BAFI-3210 file (N, C-alpha, C; in Angstrom, 3 decimals, decimal comma, padded with zeros to 6 digits):
// residues 263
n [1|2|3|4|5|6|7|8|9|10|11|12|13|14|15|16|17|18|19|20|21|22|23|24|25|26|27|28|29|30|31|32|33|34|35|36|37|38|39|40|41|42|43|44|45|46|47|48|49|50|51|52|53|54|55|56|57|58|59|60|61|62|63|64|65|66|67|68|69|70|71|72|73|74|75|76|77|78|79|80|81|82|83|84|85|86|87|88|89|90|91|92|93|94|95|96|97|98|99|100|101|102|103|104|105|106|107|108|109|110|111|112|113|114|115|116|117|118|119|120|121|122|123|124|125|126|127|128|129|130|131|132|133|134|135|136|137|138|139|140|141|142|143|144|145|146|147|148|149|150|151|152|153|154|155|156|157|158|159|160|161|162|163|164|165|166|167|168|169|170|171|172|173|174|175|176|177|178|179|180|181|182|183|184|185|186|187|188|189|190|191|192|193|194|195|196|197|198|199|200|201|202|203|204|205|206|207|208|209|210|211|212|213|214|215|216|217|218|219|220|221|222|223|224|225|226|227|228|229|230|231|232|233|234|235|236|237|238|239|240|241|242|243|244|245|246|247|248|249|250|251|252|253|254|255|256|257|258|259|260|261|262|263]
n.u [115,947|113,690|112,264|114,229|113,945|112,027|111,861|114,018|113,072|110,461|111,549|112,472|110,166|109,617|111,539|112,959|115,655|118,258|120,209|118,965|115,865|115,429|115,892|114,492|111,972|111,823|111,236|109,497|107,434|108,282|107,031|104,664|104,063|104,872|102,366|099,941|100,304|100,331|097,298|096,672|098,060|096,514|094,320|093,843|093,782|095,696|098,153|097,254|099,332|101,073|099,411|098,956|101,464|101,515|099,916|100,990|103,522|102,166|100,949|103,257|104,049|102,168|102,178|104,358|103,076|101,768|103,451|104,698|102,345|101,402|103,943|103,919|101,776|102,641|104,483|103,781|102,799|100,172|097,693|095,088|094,443|096,334|095,600|093,086|094,077|093,784|095,806|096,548|094,132|094,022|096,665|094,950|092,893|094,171|095,507|093,710|091,498|093,729|092,887|090,362|090,754|090,282|087,536|085,096|084,110|082,392|083,117|084,936|087,271|087,581|089,213|091,692|092,642|092,638|095,229|097,197|096,565|098,015|100,268|100,159|101,295|103,571|103,902|103,653|106,171|108,342|111,032|111,814|112,569|115,458|116,805|115,638|112,913|111,269|107,951|106,475|106,678|106,836|103,165|103,426|103,565|101,536|099,103|099,065|099,816|097,121|095,798|096,562|095,886|092,771|092,192|093,419|091,986|089,183|089,079|089,731|087,264|085,166|085,143|085,407|082,821|081,501|082,517|081,809|079,088|078,830|080,711|081,999|081,919|083,885|086,573|088,862|091,601|092,401|090,074|088,740|090,113|090,241|087,340|086,823|088,761|087,453|084,673|085,637|087,066|085,031|083,986|082,458|082,005|079,664|080,540|080,954|079,227|077,640|075,983|075,187|073,579|075,353|077,735|076,970|077,031|079,346|080,602|079,380|080,887|083,034|082,760|082,568|084,298|086,670|085,693|085,985|088,606|090,747|090,396|090,818|093,220|094,830|094,186|095,493|098,533|097,904|097,303|099,837|101,316|100,629|100,808|103,809|104,616|105,532|107,665|110,796|113,285|114,623|116,097|115,268|117,633|116,435|113,611|113,145|111,369|110,687|110,081|110,661|109,433|110,877|112,512|112,845|114,209|114,005|112,333|109,872|107,860|109,626|111,369|113,976|117,048|117,566|119,686|119,878|121,206|120,482|117,984]
n.v [122,574|121,364|120,626|118,518|116,905|115,350|114,244|112,175|110,727|110,281|108,393|106,293|105,078|103,830|102,386|099,422|098,634|099,900|098,858|100,586|101,165|098,167|097,236|099,198|098,182|095,416|095,905|096,806|095,010|092,761|094,298|094,142|091,007|090,522|092,461|091,505|088,790|089,341|090,003|087,471|085,832|087,278|086,159|083,725|082,224|083,716|084,804|087,828|089,807|089,228|089,785|092,809|093,331|092,402|094,158|096,541|096,493|095,815|098,762|100,098|099,278|100,297|102,708|103,537|102,842|105,164|106,818|106,741|106,340|108,920|110,168|109,349|110,559|112,992|113,459|112,753|113,875|114,964|114,948|114,347|112,313|110,241|109,862|108,860|106,449|102,801|101,882|103,907|103,699|101,269|101,063|102,833|102,155|099,885|101,806|102,926|101,239|101,837|104,057|103,987|102,140|102,350|101,857|099,905|099,033|097,713|097,397|098,957|097,678|095,137|095,787|095,530|093,061|093,425|094,396|092,559|092,479|094,855|093,724|093,441|095,779|094,996|093,012|093,625|094,824|093,091|092,866|091,577|092,901|091,260|091,264|090,573|088,096|085,762|086,441|084,684|083,339|085,504|085,735|083,131|083,610|085,594|084,292|082,399|084,478|085,231|083,473|082,858|085,495|086,159|083,799|084,551|087,096|086,719|084,761|086,702|088,510|086,252|085,714|087,565|087,985|086,445|085,450|085,907|085,782|082,789|081,195|078,760|077,360|079,178|079,962|080,546|081,733|080,018|078,110|079,927|079,694|076,824|076,873|078,874|077,588|075,280|076,290|078,022|076,083|074,806|072,528|072,562|070,978|071,381|071,023|073,334|076,504|079,467|081,760|084,196|087,263|088,710|086,803|084,543|085,951|087,226|084,391|084,052|085,849|084,735|082,423|083,246|084,825|082,962|081,253|083,486|085,424|083,820|081,874|083,669|084,793|082,392|082,292|084,232|083,210|080,214|082,005|083,627|081,443|080,424|082,868|082,885|080,290|080,226|081,878|083,163|083,278|086,336|088,592|092,257|094,882|097,294|098,030|095,926|093,583|090,258|087,892|087,215|086,623|084,405|085,562|087,930|091,248|093,511|094,783|094,747|096,216|098,458|099,328|099,023|097,203|093,644|090,846|087,632|084,643|082,694|079,776]
n.w [117,433|119,113|117,407|115,632|117,751|117,990|115,482|115,733|117,904|116,554|114,625|115,643|116,687|114,478|113,298|112,157|112,103|113,131|116,404|118,670|117,768|117,443|120,021|120,930|120,154|121,182|123,889|124,618|123,236|125,664|127,634|127,152|127,181|129,976|130,610|130,225|131,258|133,422|133,783|133,972|135,945|138,384|137,894|139,444|142,799|144,558|147,294|148,950|149,219|146,992|145,294|145,013|144,713|142,046|141,085|141,618|139,545|137,322|137,576|136,856|134,581|132,996|133,061|131,615|129,069|128,000|128,445|126,224|124,244|124,332|123,579|120,779|119,858|120,059|118,599|116,240|112,953|111,408|113,540|114,269|112,473|113,374|115,600|115,285|114,273|113,921|115,177|117,099|118,530|119,712|121,370|122,748|123,927|125,622|127,792|129,481|131,812|133,513|134,520|135,686|137,696|140,786|140,361|139,444|136,906|134,117|131,981|131,366|132,299|131,119|128,836|129,404|128,169|125,689|125,309|124,154|121,619|120,929|119,917|117,070|115,537|114,980|113,055|111,173|108,771|107,247|107,918|110,336|113,349|113,480|111,311|107,673|106,857|105,313|103,294|103,148|105,444|107,640|107,204|108,192|110,440|111,338|111,689|113,389|115,422|115,611|116,032|118,861|119,798|119,211|121,655|123,625|123,779|124,015|125,654|128,142|127,901|128,102|130,247|132,321|132,162|133,085|135,658|138,104|138,234|137,619|138,859|139,591|136,968|135,340|136,734|136,397|134,564|133,286|132,898|131,151|128,907|127,947|127,891|125,432|123,026|123,276|121,687|119,351|118,090|117,162|118,677|120,807|123,894|125,841|128,772|129,995|129,787|129,258|131,096|131,433|129,369|128,171|128,331|126,433|123,811|123,375|123,577|121,063|119,319|119,372|118,017|115,604|114,700|114,680|112,350|110,561|111,058|111,036|108,488|106,769|106,946|106,532|104,077|102,818|102,928|101,258|098,275|098,212|097,991|095,406|094,238|093,540|093,143|089,985|089,595|090,509|093,974|094,590|095,878|095,560|095,356|095,682|096,663|098,122|096,776|096,504|094,791|091,605|087,786|085,927|083,807|084,256|083,698|084,523|087,927|089,085|090,421|091,709|089,084|089,252|087,923|088,459|088,806|087,777|086,806|084,028|083,276]
ca.u [116,188|113,125|112,001|114,867|114,529|110,600|112,060|114,413|111,808|109,402|112,349|113,151|108,989|109,201|112,804|113,259|116,874|119,342|120,170|118,465|114,998|115,259|115,583|112,560|110,526|111,863|111,237|107,743|106,922|108,646|105,633|103,180|103,606|104,048|100,893|099,234|100,612|100,045|096,598|095,774|097,518|095,441|092,500|094,043|093,863|096,982|098,433|097,020|100,495|101,462|098,247|099,463|102,778|101,465|099,142|102,354|104,306|100,932|100,913|104,273|104,152|100,991|102,681|104,855|102,509|100,867|104,376|105,086|101,042|102,115|105,285|103,423|101,123|103,503|105,588|102,477|102,492|098,622|097,517|093,306|094,480|097,234|094,623|091,798|094,449|093,361|096,875|096,309|092,807|094,195|097,041|094,411|092,282|095,484|096,132|092,475|091,853|094,459|092,250|089,634|091,483|089,407|085,634|084,643|083,643|083,567|083,399|086,776|088,059|087,642|090,044|093,115|092,704|093,031|096,781|097,895|096,476|099,134|101,710|100,206|101,543|105,326|104,024|103,660|106,849|109,012|111,928|111,474|113,551|116,704|116,871|114,888|111,877|110,581|106,782|105,712|107,240|105,467|101,990|102,788|103,905|100,590|098,429|099,410|099,598|095,830|094,813|096,376|095,110|091,837|091,951|093,510|090,662|087,976|089,317|089,186|085,989|084,351|086,127|085,103|081,106|080,840|083,129|080,907|077,820|079,420|082,251|082,002|082,573|084,308|087,070|090,112|091,660|092,062|088,700|087,899|090,655|089,251|086,068|086,878|089,303|086,293|084,233|086,264|086,824|083,235|083,844|081,687|081,674|078,827|080,550|080,806|077,882|077,758|074,737|074,562|073,650|077,018|078,351|076,266|077,036|080,610|080,339|078,717|081,873|084,480|082,900|081,924|085,920|087,127|085,140|086,118|089,674|091,743|090,428|091,537|094,819|095,120|093,770|096,363|099,251|097,291|097,244|101,304|102,282|100,022|102,221|105,287|104,934|106,337|109,064|111,588|113,295|115,707|114,910|115,295|117,815|116,222|112,560|112,630|110,527|111,689|109,847|109,903|109,225|111,930|112,474|113,273|115,574|113,736|112,427|108,556|107,648|111,000|111,953|115,713|117,656|118,379|120,659|120,460|121,557|119,076|117,654]
ca.v [121,347|120,899|119,276|117,389|115,975|114,746|113,475|111,279|110,019|109,306|107,437|104,932|104,631|103,139|102,115|098,005|097,992|100,250|098,084|101,346|100,668|096,889|097,186|099,486|097,147|094,137|096,199|097,293|093,712|092,275|094,371|093,508|090,135|090,613|093,167|090,086|087,662|089,927|089,703|086,101|085,662|087,475|085,374|082,831|082,256|084,083|085,656|089,368|090,772|089,647|090,758|093,989|093,611|092,530|095,548|097,848|096,560|096,703|100,210|100,989|099,156|101,184|104,660|103,855|102,356|106,186|107,934|105,880|106,682|110,612|110,407|109,196|111,640|114,376|113,981|112,759|115,203|114,865|114,341|113,692|111,118|109,467|109,774|108,182|105,431|101,712|101,517|104,533|103,122|099,826|101,397|104,278|100,909|099,189|102,566|103,262|101,067|102,448|105,596|103,671|100,810|101,548|101,596|098,563|099,791|096,432|097,619|099,545|096,850|094,842|096,445|094,927|091,939|094,630|095,267|091,759|093,266|095,796|093,243|093,938|096,812|094,594|091,625|094,387|095,307|092,152|093,378|091,264|093,157|090,734|090,889|090,201|087,207|085,780|086,687|083,588|083,089|086,543|085,320|081,808|084,196|086,073|083,202|081,874|085,560|085,694|082,596|083,338|086,892|085,223|082,543|085,053|088,400|086,099|084,062|087,454|088,968|085,705|085,600|089,045|088,336|085,383|084,717|086,398|084,966|081,422|080,654|076,949|076,930|079,768|079,579|081,050|082,095|078,749|077,095|080,766|079,559|075,629|077,680|079,906|077,086|074,308|077,246|078,430|074,674|074,334|071,711|072,515|069,965|071,688|071,006|074,838|077,102|081,213|082,223|085,704|087,665|088,588|085,682|084,387|087,690|086,913|082,918|084,162|086,553|083,834|081,846|084,098|085,822|081,957|081,615|084,860|085,927|082,374|081,561|085,301|084,248|081,187|082,468|084,803|081,976|080,077|083,554|083,894|080,170|080,503|083,559|082,226|079,165|080,179|083,099|082,935|084,155|087,214|090,031|093,400|095,251|098,825|097,579|094,244|092,249|088,735|087,307|087,934|086,179|083,676|085,886|089,370|092,196|094,998|094,706|095,201|097,422|099,997|099,606|098,980|096,165|092,641|090,099|086,213|083,218|082,278|078,695]
ca.w [118,539|119,222|115,784|115,614|119,010|117,591|114,263|116,138|118,377|115,395|113,448|116,454|116,573|113,066|113,289|112,760|111,405|114,261|117,195|119,648|117,283|117,496|121,845|121,908|120,262|121,503|125,144|124,597|123,729|126,244|128,576|126,448|127,637|130,753|131,727|129,371|132,231|134,896|134,132|133,743|137,148|138,933|138,258|140,108|144,161|145,093|148,348|148,982|149,209|145,712|144,262|145,417|144,350|140,629|140,695|141,350|138,310|135,935|137,304|136,100|132,592|132,319|132,747|130,533|127,208|128,545|127,857|125,005|123,797|124,435|123,245|119,645|119,450|120,397|117,033|114,726|112,114|111,677|114,794|114,149|111,527|114,159|116,721|114,553|113,231|114,479|116,572|118,229|119,583|120,048|122,396|124,337|124,659|126,730|128,507|129,680|133,014|134,966|135,208|136,332|138,646|141,854|139,355|138,967|135,614|133,799|130,485|130,900|133,178|130,123|127,649|129,398|127,395|124,392|125,318|123,988|120,455|120,827|118,899|115,482|114,895|114,828|112,602|109,508|108,538|106,699|108,380|111,607|114,403|113,315|109,865|107,091|107,425|104,141|103,638|103,734|107,332|108,333|106,943|109,200|112,726|111,196|111,532|114,595|117,093|115,844|116,765|119,973|120,019|119,402|122,479|124,833|124,170|124,092|126,920|128,563|128,081|128,916|132,143|133,266|132,061|133,516|136,735|139,561|138,246|137,333|139,557|139,588|135,630|135,496|138,232|136,573|133,334|132,306|132,294|130,360|127,937|127,836|126,763|124,348|122,163|122,575|121,236|118,287|117,245|116,766|119,383|121,964|124,656|126,455|129,964|130,403|128,933|129,764|131,756|130,742|127,995|127,555|127,686|125,528|122,694|123,647|122,966|119,796|118,799|119,531|116,717|114,447|114,612|114,021|110,730|109,869|110,739|110,413|107,087|106,301|106,744|105,112|102,644|102,092|103,051|100,321|097,412|098,200|097,638|094,175|093,422|093,771|092,215|089,016|090,346|091,211|094,744|094,365|096,441|094,828|096,628|096,298|097,279|099,003|096,602|096,699|093,895|089,556|086,453|085,462|082,517|084,389|083,940|085,932|089,140|088,432|091,861|091,174|087,232|089,055|087,445|089,001|088,036|087,842|086,692|083,455|083,513]
c.u [115,259|112,315|112,906|114,561|112,930|111,102|112,976|113,395|110,863|110,055|112,226|111,434|109,265|109,828|112,204|114,827|117,998|119,042|118,958|117,135|114,233|114,737|114,447|111,030|110,302|111,168|109,479|106,400|106,917|107,560|104,943|102,717|103,853|103,095|100,132|099,125|100,254|098,067|095,903|096,589|096,922|093,938|092,556|093,827|095,253|097,393|098,306|098,501|101,168|100,560|098,349|100,557|102,350|100,810|099,883|103,024|103,243|101,256|102,010|105,110|102,936|101,543|103,239|104,333|102,211|102,064|104,578|103,614|101,194|102,664|104,885|102,790|101,682|104,061|104,749|102,555|101,392|098,249|096,016|093,592|095,243|095,917|093,352|092,247|094,414|094,984|096,849|095,400|093,368|095,170|096,409|093,501|093,295|095,220|094,763|092,196|092,334|093,784|090,920|090,004|090,871|088,051|085,811|083,769|084,001|084,367|084,809|087,836|088,256|088,832|091,426|093,098|092,917|094,333|097,513|097,850|097,493|100,632|101,493|100,937|103,056|105,075|103,341|104,650|108,066|110,361|111,792|112,721|115,382|117,371|115,475|113,689|111,351|108,961|105,837|105,743|106,666|104,199|101,855|102,540|101,893|099,323|098,183|099,193|098,193|094,983|094,831|095,889|093,544|091,499|091,907|092,286|089,564|087,670|088,929|088,068|085,026|084,528|085,281|083,249|080,710|081,373|082,269|079,678|077,851|080,951|082,232|082,654|083,535|085,534|088,063|090,326|091,937|091,361|087,748|088,770|090,409|087,801|086,427|087,875|087,777|085,762|085,193|086,396|085,627|082,829|082,257|081,093|080,072|079,064|080,405|079,965|077,863|076,075|074,540|074,757|074,891|077,358|078,349|076,674|078,511|081,004|080,281|080,065|083,265|084,204|082,955|083,912|086,824|087,224|085,960|087,810|090,993|091,823|090,992|092,850|095,529|095,367|095,258|098,039|099,286|097,831|099,324|101,706|101,823|100,920|103,230|105,675|105,491|107,212|110,221|112,775|114,736|115,146|116,319|115,927|117,738|114,550|112,407|111,624|111,311|111,137|109,649|109,843|110,630|113,359|113,005|114,364|115,667|113,122|110,483|107,674|108,192|111,167|114,027|116,561|117,844|118,873|120,150|120,684|120,240|118,778|118,892]
c.v [120,585|119,945|118,399|116,013|114,774|113,957|112,359|110,350|109,294|108,096|106,450|104,484|103,765|102,177|100,309|097,958|098,615|099,406|099,193|101,362|099,232|096,669|098,156|098,739|096,123|094,522|096,276|095,696|092,668|092,525|094,053|092,385|089,737|091,369|091,911|088,987|087,945|089,979|088,380|085,487|086,230|087,135|084,540|083,481|082,636|085,129|087,694|090,182|090,693|090,090|091,756|094,105|093,356|093,790|096,667|097,136|096,751|098,390|100,946|100,872|100,430|102,358|103,962|103,835|104,094|107,097|107,965|106,449|108,612|110,790|110,093|110,408|112,964|114,794|113,540|114,163|115,703|114,106|114,009|112,638|109,778|108,655|108,744|106,245|103,838|101,182|102,326|103,901|102,242|100,164|102,334|103,085|100,399|100,331|102,529|102,341|101,338|103,801|105,177|101,922|101,280|101,520|100,254|098,900|098,773|096,599|098,375|098,730|095,661|094,820|095,518|093,592|092,223|094,280|093,932|091,809|094,328|095,062|093,062|094,424|096,140|093,358|092,286|094,395|093,548|091,841|093,325|091,570|092,686|090,386|090,682|088,614|087,141|085,976|085,697|083,111|084,120|085,902|084,038|082,566|084,874|085,275|082,873|082,887|085,683|084,813|082,647|084,703|086,543|084,738|083,693|086,174|087,075|085,479|085,586|088,500|087,843|085,340|086,559|088,713|087,451|084,927|084,918|086,174|083,125|080,706|079,494|076,246|077,892|080,628|080,711|081,230|080,579|078,134|078,432|079,715|078,170|076,240|077,993|078,928|075,675|074,986|077,548|077,480|074,402|072,893|071,418|071,475|070,295|071,252|072,423|075,730|078,637|081,176|083,476|086,411|087,906|087,805|084,926|085,268|086,815|085,065|082,811|084,566|085,745|082,947|082,774|084,857|084,281|081,434|082,189|085,693|084,573|082,284|082,758|084,798|083,619|081,197|083,560|083,983|081,229|080,989|083,123|082,950|080,526|081,838|083,408|081,199|079,097|081,635|082,313|084,158|084,859|088,170|091,283|094,349|097,255|099,008|096,673|093,420|091,252|087,862|087,648|086,878|085,469|084,429|087,418|089,802|092,956|094,140|095,184|096,040|098,347|099,756|098,996|097,141|094,950|091,704|088,753|085,266|083,230|080,494|078,031]
c.w [118,755|118,098|115,796|117,033|118,782|116,493|115,023|117,023|117,432|115,012|114,695|117,124|115,563|112,593|113,251|112,180|112,617|115,202|118,687|119,076|117,644|119,651|122,206|122,259|120,996|123,346|125,166|124,174|124,654|127,604|128,684|127,072|129,013|132,030|131,512|130,863|133,802|134,940|134,400|135,370|138,254|138,888|138,775|141,672|144,965|146,623|148,169|148,737|147,581|144,818|144,049|145,004|142,472|139,613|140,374|139,814|137,042|136,130|136,863|134,504|132,290|131,884|131,815|129,089|127,714|128,102|126,711|123,988|123,481|123,568|121,293|118,814|118,896|118,638|115,815|113,935|111,851|112,345|114,730|113,406|112,777|115,246|116,711|113,799|114,157|115,449|117,453|118,973|119,920|121,717|123,638|124,923|125,703|127,779|129,663|130,807|133,632|135,258|135,860|137,196|139,846|141,461|139,295|137,884|134,927|132,369|129,797|131,209|131,463|128,884|127,921|128,547|125,999|124,256|124,755|121,609|119,989|119,661|117,915|114,902|114,486|114,073|111,270|108,635|107,969|107,560|110,225|112,699|113,969|112,313|108,952|106,572|105,599|104,244|104,192|105,203|107,639|108,203|108,407|110,772|112,339|111,903|113,027|115,582|116,451|116,153|118,045|120,984|120,139|120,666|123,685|125,147|124,252|125,704|128,372|128,930|128,700|130,525|132,629|132,656|132,978|135,364|137,897|139,487|138,073|137,381|139,624|137,948|135,359|136,426|138,210|135,066|132,465|132,027|130,998|129,335|127,176|127,111|125,468|122,929|121,543|121,779|119,575|117,583|117,241|117,773|120,380|122,932|125,500|128,097|130,723|129,186|130,190|130,578|131,858|129,588|127,382|127,312|127,162|124,137|122,435|122,724|121,377|118,625|118,599|118,241|115,291|113,964|114,416|113,029|110,109|109,589|110,353|109,295|106,096|105,687|106,058|103,911|101,877|101,955|101,239|098,828|097,242|097,671|095,751|093,404|093,440|093,478|091,194|088,955|090,785|092,593|094,453|094,684|095,428|095,717|097,012|096,801|097,990|098,491|096,047|095,207|092,345|089,249|086,400|084,645|082,678|084,402|085,089|086,997|088,642|089,111|091,358|090,104|087,938|088,587|088,408|087,836|088,670|086,530|085,738|083,469|082,706]
res [m|l|t|e|i|k|q|r|i|d|f|y|f|e|d|l|s|t|p|m|g|r|i|f|d|l|v|v|i|a|l|i|f|l|v|c|a|a|f|v|v|e|t|y|d|i|p|e|g|t|r|k|a|i|k|n|i|e|t|i|i|i|a|i|f|i|i|e|y|l|l|r|f|w|v|a|k|r|k|l|k|h|f|l|h|i|y|s|l|i|d|l|a|a|i|l|p|i|f|f|a|q|q|h|f|q|l|i|r|v|f|r|t|l|r|i|i|r|l|i|r|f|l|e|n|q|h|f|f|f|g|s|i|k|p|v|h|l|i|i|f|r|i|i|y|i|m|l|a|i|v|f|v|s|s|g|l|i|f|y|a|e|h|e|i|n|p|e|k|f|r|t|f|f|d|a|v|y|f|s|v|a|t|l|t|t|v|g|f|g|d|i|t|p|l|s|n|y|g|r|a|i|t|i|l|i|i|v|s|g|i|v|f|i|p|w|q|v|r|n|l|i|a|h|f|i|y|s|i|n|k|v|s|l|i|c|k|e|c|g|l|e|y|h|d|s|d|a|v|h|c|k|r|c|g|s|k|i|y|h|k|q|g]
***
């Protein structure tokens, strides 16, 4: 009985085809967006009652994330491998700040900005929630997501690093976003500059991430176009491979027969 429950939970964690699996994924995504929005709102001057309400909502969401993390660990067949997996480490980083809510431990608190990275697990599978999408569209989604994630995480980090020592320049999250975008695009207007060594180090990381991660995904997009230019679009019913040679009779990935009209 217990084994069956574990198998069912594990299935819904990985499932993108059944309604229950899709609902679970959509709920997790909605909670990630909500907790990130709560973080942004807290950087503004809002009434104390509203701030407390946002804190309570965030605590409830993180409690759900903790339950999800523990369930994923419980159903994992290889515990150590699961714990050290990049997705598990991201999930752990996303829930750590709740245990240090009463302490002003800056290094832990900045992990709140990493919660947006949890979305990356949903951009790996071509079966994107409500049916399959083309590989080229998935790559475009990844490029947009990576750009937004870099801006969000960079803005959160630079805000935590500079807000207390440089409140005139980094008053709100929007000021940090403005600085991150200007730095990421290497425009560098110079009207906002970091004062702390941490802020300068983060600025370097923003520039490097823009140079490395975005061209990496753009390269994948160009490689896909080059690969598919002499192919025909015909999805294999067995393995899902979309592009095949124009004269192909069998799928090159799984060997199943494919049928299409010849030239």
